[in-house]
C-alpha positions in Angstrom: -1.3 6.9 7.3 -0.9 3.6 9.2 -0.3 2.5 12.6 2.9 0.6 13.3 1.1 -1.6 16.2 0.6 -5.1 14.6 -2.3 -5.7 17.1 -4.5 -2.9 15.6 -4.5 -4.8 12.2 -6.4 -7.6 14.0 -9.2 -5.3 14.9 -12.6 -6.0 13.2 -13.6 -3.8 10.2 -12.4 -3.4 6.7 -10.6 -0.1 7.1 -8.1 -1.4 9.9 -5.9 1.2 11.4 -5.4 3.1 8.2 -6.5 6.7 7.1 -6.0 8.1 3.6 -6.0 11.9 2.5 -6.2 13.6 -0.8 -4.7 17.0 -1.6 -4.5 18.5 -5.1 -2.1 21.2 -5.2 -2.2 23.5 -8.3 1.2 23.7 -10.1 1.9 27.1 -8.6 1.7 26.8 -4.8 3.7 27.7 -1.6 5.0 24.2 -0.8 6.6 23.0 -4.0 8.3 24.5 -6.9 6.7 24.3 -10.4 9.2 22.4 -12.1 10.3 19.0 -10.9 13.7 18.6 -9.2 16.7 17.7 -11.3 17.8 14.2 -11.8 21.4 14.8 -10.5 21.7 15.4 -6.7 22.6 19.0 -5.8 26.2 19.7 -5.0 27.5 19.6 -1.5 28.3 16.9 1.1 25.8 13.9 0.7 24.4 14.4 4.3 23.4 18.0 3.5 22.0 17.1 0.1 20.0 14.1 1.3 18.5 15.6 4.5 15.0 16.8 4.0 14.6 20.7 4.6 13.6 21.8 8.0 11.4 24.8 6.6 8.9 25.2 3.9 9.3 27.7 1.2 7.0 30.1 3.0 9.3 29.9 6.1 7.2 27.5 8.3 9.3 25.1 10.4 9.0 21.4 10.3 9.0 19.0 13.1 12.2 16.9 13.4 10.4 13.8 14.1 7.4 13.7 11.6 7.9 16.5 9.2 4.7 18.1 10.0 4.5 21.9 10.8 6.6 22.5 13.9 5.5 25.5 15.8 7.3 24.5 19.0 11.2 25.0 19.4 13.7 23.4 21.8 13.9 25.7 24.6 17.6 25.0 25.0 19.0 25.4 21.4 16.0 27.4 20.1 16.7 25.6 16.6 15.1 22.2 16.6 11.4 22.5 15.8 8.5 20.1 16.9 4.8 19.7 16.2 4.2 19.1 19.8 5.6 18.0 23.3 5.2 14.3 22.5 7.7 14.4 19.6 10.0 16.8 21.3 10.2 14.2 24.0 10.8 11.2 21.6 13.6 13.3 19.9 15.3 14.2 23.2 15.4 10.5 24.0 16.7 9.6 20.6 19.8 11.7 20.9 19.0 15.4 20.6 20.1 15.9 24.1 23.7 15.1 23.2 23.7 17.5 20.1 21.6 20.2 21.5 23.4 23.5 21.5 26.8 21.8 20.2 26.7 22.8 16.7 28.3 25.8 15.3 26.4 28.7 13.9 25.3 28.1 10.3 25.7 24.3 10.5 22.4 22.9 9.1 22.9 19.4 10.5 21.3 20.4 13.8 18.1 21.8 12.0 17.6 19.1 9.3 14.9 16.4 9.7 16.5 13.0 10.3 16.1 10.8 7.3 14.5 8.1 9.3 13.6 7.3 12.8 11.4 5.0 14.8 8.3 7.0 14.3 8.6 7.2 10.4 8.6 4.4 7.7 11.6 4.4 5.5 11.2 6.9 2.6 11.8 5.9 -1.0 11.5 7.2 -4.5 8.6 5.7 -6.5 9.2 4.9 -10.2 6.1 5.0 -12.4 6.1 2.5 -15.3 3.1 1.3 -17.5 2.1 -2.4 -17.0 2.9 -4.9 -19.6 -0.2 -6.3 -21.5 -1.8 -9.1 -19.7 -1.6 -11.4 -22.7 1.1 -10.8 -25.3 0.1 -10.8 -28.8 2.1 -13.8 -29.8 0.3 -16.0 -27.1 -1.8 -17.9 -29.5 -2.2 -21.0 -27.1 -5.6 -21.2 -25.5 -5.8 -22.4 -21.9 -8.7 -24.6 -22.7 -6.7 -26.2 -25.7 -3.8 -26.8 -23.1 -6.2 -28.6 -20.8 -7.5 -30.5 -23.5 -4.2 -31.6 -24.7 -3.4 -32.6 -21.2 -6.4 -34.8 -21.0 -5.8 -36.5 -24.4 -2.2 -37.2 -23.4 -3.4 -39.5 -20.6 -2.9 -43.2 -21.6 -5.3 -46.2 -20.7 -3.7 -46.8 -17.5 -4.4 -43.1 -16.2 -7.9 -43.2 -17.7 -8.4 -46.5 -15.9 -7.3 -45.0 -12.6 -9.3 -42.1 -13.1 -12.5 -44.4 -13.5 -11.5 -46.1 -10.4 -11.4 -42.7 -8.4 -14.8 -41.9 -9.9 -16.3 -45.3 -8.8 -14.9 -44.5 -5.2 -16.4 -41.0 -5.5 -19.9 -42.5 -5.9 -19.8 -43.5 -2.1 -20.1 -39.7 -1.2 -23.5 -39.3 -3.2 -25.2 -39.7 0.2 -23.7 -36.2 1.4 -25.8 -33.3 0.7 -25.3 -32.4 -2.8 -26.4 -28.8 -2.4 -23.6 -28.3 0.3 -21.0 -30.1 -1.8 -21.8 -27.9 -4.9 -21.7 -24.7 -2.7 -18.2 -25.8 -1.3 -16.9 -26.7 -4.8 -18.1 -23.4 -6.3 -16.5 -21.3 -3.5 -13.3 -23.1 -3.8 -13.2 -22.7 -7.6 -14.0 -18.9 -7.3 -11.3 -18.5 -4.5 -8.6 -20.3 -6.4 -9.4 -18.2 -9.6 -9.3 -14.9 -7.9 -6.2 -15.7 -5.9 -4.6 -17.2 -9.2 -5.3 -13.8 -11.0 -3.7 -12.0 -8.1 -0.6 -14.3 -8.4 -0.2 -13.8 -12.1 -0.2 -9.9 -11.6 2.3 -10.2 -8.8 4.5 -12.7 -11.1 4.4 -10.0 -14.0 5.4 -7.1 -11.9 7.1 -8.6 -8.8 8.4 -5.2 -7.5 5.1 -3.5 -8.0 4.1 -1.6 -4.8 1.2 0.6 -6.0 -1.2 -0.3 -8.9 -2.7 2.9 -10.2 -5.9 2.4 -12.6 -8.2 5.2 -11.7 -11.9 4.3 -12.6 -11.1 0.7 -13.3 -11.3 -2.4 -10.9 -8.9 -3.3 -8.4 -7.3 -6.9 -8.3 -8.4 -8.7 -5.2 -6.4 -11.5 -3.3 -9.5 -13.4 -2.2 -13.2 -13.8 -2.7 -13.9 -12.9 1.0 -14.2 -9.3 2.1 -14.8 -7.6 -1.3 -16.9 -4.5 -0.8 -20.3 -4.0 -2.6 -21.1 -0.7 -4.2 -23.1 0.4 -1.1 -20.2 -0.2 1.1 -18.2 2.6 -0.5 -19.5 6.0 1.0 -19.9 9.0 -1.2 -17.7 11.9 -1.0 -18.7 14.9 1.4 -19.5 16.8 -1.7 -22.0 14.2 -2.8 -20.2 12.7 -5.7 -19.5 8.9 -5.6 -16.1 7.6 -4.9 -14.3 5.4 -7.5 -11.4 3.1 -7.3 -8.2 5.0 -8.0 -5.2 2.9 -6.9 -4.3 -0.1 -4.5 -1.1 -0.8 -2.4 0.3 -4.1 -3.1 1.8 -6.6 -0.2 5.3 -6.1 -1.6 5.5 -2.8 0.0 5.5 -4.6 3.5 9.2 -5.7 2.4 10.4 -2.2 1.9 8.6 -0.8 5.2 10.8 -3.3 7.2 7.7 -4.7 8.9 7.2 -7.9 7.0 8.5 -10.6 9.3 7.0 -13.6 11.3 5.3 -12.9 14.6 4.1 -9.4 15.6 4.1 -7.5 12.1 1.6 -5.4 10.4 0.1 -7.2 7.4 -2.5 -6.9 4.6 -3.3 -8.6 1.2 -4.1 -5.4 -0.6 -5.1 -1.8 0.5 -7.7 -0.3 -2.1 -8.2 3.4 -2.1 -11.4 5.0 -3.6 -11.6 8.7 -4.1 -13.9 11.3 -5.3 -15.1 11.0 -8.9 -15.4 14.9 -9.2 -11.9 15.6 -7.7 -13.5 18.2 -5.3 -11.4 20.5 -3.3 -9.2 23.5 -4.4 -5.9 22.2 -3.1 -5.7 24.3 0.1 -6.8 21.6 2.4 -6.5 17.7 3.0 -9.8 15.8 2.2 -10.1 12.3 3.8 -11.0 9.6 1.3 -11.9 5.9 1.7 -9.7 2.8 2.0 -10.5 -0.8 2.1 -8.2 -3.4 3.6 -8.5 -7.0 2.5 -6.5 -9.8 4.0 -5.3 -13.1 2.5 -7.8 -15.9 3.0 -6.8 -18.7 5.4 -6.3 -21.0 2.4 -4.1 -18.9 0.5 
């Protein structure tokens, strides 16, 4: 769950205005069928086929605004369901007042949850594919060899210019060598981490979620990386481990990636219970860490 207000993302703290919950339903449950849905859309008009259902299989009504349980109904038409008065008021302003009570009996369009509104982010299907190997088998060129070849290819003129540059650099010996060394080390580490992230994005430019449970995330910066002590244990006492990270490409699909007042992140890293506690009949809050791009990226 994420706030749509860009100002909230500038607040201090690694979590930001974000919450993540885990629910592990058994295959047989009251919410979803045991078998996956067919690849082909069901017959009927497109609007009726694409609209989310207004009720769960157990008969519980869903709010027309957010899709959560909707125990309240419109007092006029007695058909539109809502989770509370706030979302009922929102839906009324968004046009329910025009359609309320005007649909014929049996018309499901009045009851269906709108596919998208200003409260929800757009909804998409997520395709799951394995990542390609980081280094193909036929890639026999070593990066050190490439660097060496580049150095060897420099002619006498270039080497002379490098020597002149080196001589000029001796003028800076009076600076604090410890400070210079620390700055250089930080810049090198920052460049290395960001370069690794860019290579990952270049290999899978459409990737929005990177799932690799028990492994390590790919960071966008050397700043604000959590230590082991920063990741709290689960309520059951087990430690939390990395499960997946949300990539910045998702911002393009959420229609919020623009200049000015827009929500933003470098990557969102989710840690979950290593023991997979819970029986699937409740939502358990897990831990999320927000890392932004560094100022120099």
